[in-house]
C-alpha positions in Angstrom: -31.3 -13.6 -2.2 -28.2 -15.5 -2.0 -25.8 -15.3 1.2 -22.2 -14.4 0.8 -20.0 -17.0 2.5 -16.5 -17.3 3.4 -16.3 -20.4 1.1 -18.0 -18.2 -1.9 -15.5 -15.6 -1.5 -12.5 -17.8 -1.2 -13.7 -19.4 -4.4 -13.8 -16.1 -6.3 -10.1 -15.0 -5.0 -8.7 -18.4 -5.7 -10.3 -18.1 -9.5 -8.8 -14.3 -9.7 -5.3 -15.3 -8.5 -5.3 -18.3 -10.7 -6.1 -15.9 -13.8 -3.4 -13.6 -12.7 -0.9 -16.0 -12.5 -1.8 -17.2 -15.9 -1.4 -13.8 -17.4 1.7 -13.0 -15.8 3.2 -16.3 -16.8 2.3 -15.4 -20.4 3.7 -12.0 -20.1 7.0 -13.4 -18.4 7.4 -16.0 -21.4 7.4 -13.3 -24.4 11.0 -13.2 -25.0 12.5 -9.6 -25.3 9.3 -8.2 -23.9 9.8 -4.7 -22.4 7.7 -1.7 -21.7 10.2 0.5 -23.5 10.7 -1.9 -26.5 7.4 0.0 -28.4 7.4 3.5 -29.5 7.1 6.2 -26.9 4.2 7.5 -25.6 2.7 10.7 -27.6 3.0 13.9 -25.8 0.0 15.7 -24.5 -0.9 19.4 -23.3 -4.6 20.0 -22.7 -7.0 21.1 -20.1 -9.1 18.3 -19.0 -12.2 19.0 -16.8 -10.7 22.5 -15.8 -7.2 21.1 -14.7 -4.0 21.4 -17.2 -2.2 18.2 -18.0 1.0 17.6 -19.7 3.0 14.6 -20.6 6.0 14.0 -22.4 9.7 12.9 -22.6 11.6 13.7 -19.1 15.1 13.5 -20.5 16.1 12.0 -17.1 14.3 14.8 -15.1 11.5 14.6 -12.9 10.7 12.3 -9.6 13.5 9.7 -9.5 15.1 10.8 -12.7 12.2 9.6 -14.7 12.8 6.0 -14.6 10.0 4.5 -13.1 7.9 5.9 -16.4 10.7 5.0 -18.8 11.6 8.5 -19.3 8.4 10.2 -19.5 6.9 12.5 -16.9 3.3 13.6 -16.6 2.0 16.9 -14.7 -1.5 18.3 -13.6 -1.3 21.9 -13.1 2.3 22.2 -13.1 2.6 19.3 -10.2 4.4 16.1 -11.1 2.3 13.1 -10.9 4.3 10.2 -10.2 3.8 7.4 -12.9 5.2 4.3 -13.4 5.1 1.7 -16.6 4.1 -1.9 -16.0 5.8 -4.8 -17.6 2.9 -5.2 -19.8 3.0 -1.6 -21.1 0.2 -0.2 -19.2 0.4 2.8 -16.7 -0.2 3.3 -13.3 0.4 6.5 -10.8 0.0 6.9 -7.0 -3.3 8.2 -7.7 -4.7 5.2 -9.4 -2.1 2.4 -8.5 -4.5 -0.7 -8.9 -6.4 0.7 -12.0 -3.6 0.2 -15.0 -4.5 2.2 -18.5 -3.1 2.1 -21.9 -1.8 5.7 -22.1 0.0 8.1 -19.9 -2.9 10.7 -21.3 -5.3 8.1 -20.1 -3.8 8.1 -16.5 -3.4 11.9 -16.4 -7.2 12.1 -17.0 -7.8 9.4 -14.6 -6.0 10.9 -12.0 -7.9 14.3 -12.5 -11.1 12.3 -12.2 -10.3 10.5 -8.7 -8.8 13.9 -7.4 -12.5 15.5 -7.7 -10.7 19.2 -7.6 -8.4 18.5 -5.0 -4.6 19.5 -5.6 -2.2 17.1 -6.6 0.4 17.0 -3.5 3.9 16.0 -4.0 4.9 12.5 -2.9 7.7 12.8 -0.5 9.8 9.4 0.1 11.8 9.3 3.0 
C-alpha cells in the first residue's frame, strides 16, 4: 500500500495547475471567443426526479437581470437557480459551482440530484 506524502500531493497539484493554465491559455487565445457567440441554449420544461425544472431566455429578468447566465434563467419548482455561463461555454450554478456542465438543462438536473429533495432557497447577496 503506497503512502500519501506531501511531495506526491504537491506533484499532483502542480500537474493539475499546469494543465489548467494550458487550457486557459488556449481558450484565451481564441480571438472573438465568447460564451454568447454561439446559438442560445434550448428552452426546457420538464419534471426530473419529481421536481419541475424550467429554463429559457430571461429577457433581462431574473437574478442580477440575467447577465451572469447570458440572458438565460433556470428555475427548480418555481425558485430561481442562480446560473452562470463560463467563457468556454459551460454552465455552473451556486449548487454545483465546481462542476461545469454543457447545457442549462444538464445544470438543472445536476442541481436537483445535489439537492436530494431539499428545497432550493433563494440566494441573498448583501
